[in-house]
N, C-alpha and C positions, 0 to 999 in steps of 0.2 A: 242505488245511488244514495249516498249519505246526505240527508237534509235535516236540519235542526231548527225548530222554532222555539225561541226563548221569549217568554212573557215576564215582565216585571210589573207588578201592581203596587201602587203606593197611595196610601190615604192622604188626601189634602183637604184643606178647608172647603174647597169647591167640589169635592167628590174624589173618585178614584182616578188616578193617572195611570194609563196603560202604555207601557213602552214595549216594543217588539223588535226582535232581530231574527232574521232568517239567514242561516249559514248553509251554504251548499258546497260540497266538495270534501276533500280529505284534509286532515291536518298534516303538516309536514310536507314531505315530498309526495304530492298526489299526481301520479302519472296521467290520470284521466282528467284532471282539472282543466286543462286547456280545451278539451272536447266538451266538458260540462259548460264552460263559459261561452261556447258558441251558441248553445241553446238558451241559456239564461243570460241574455244580453243586457246592456244598460237600459234598453227600451222595455224589456220584460221587467226589470227591477222597478222602473218608474211606474209601469202599469200596476204592479203588485203593491207598491206603496200607495198609489191612489185608491186602489181597491180596499186596502186595510183602513185608510182614513174614513172611507164611506161606511165600512162595516162597523168600525168602533162607534160611530155616531148612532147607527141603528141599534147596536147593542146597548148603548147608554139609554136610549129612549125606551127600549124594552124593559130594562132593569128599573127605570124610573116608574114605569107603569105597574111594577110588582108591588109597590108600596101602596 
């Protein structure tokens, strides 16, 4: 199954801003996309978004402790 995670990192005066995007499915006419969307529902997307926000804060603390 095609899944792509894109991370964009940007330096800011307050630190690094991390933006993420998860794309699942095929570009163009994806015949399996309706079946993929049955599994990766809006609820799954919301849970994944919540998970990412928690993990980014943990990563920030870990990186801050490296200095």
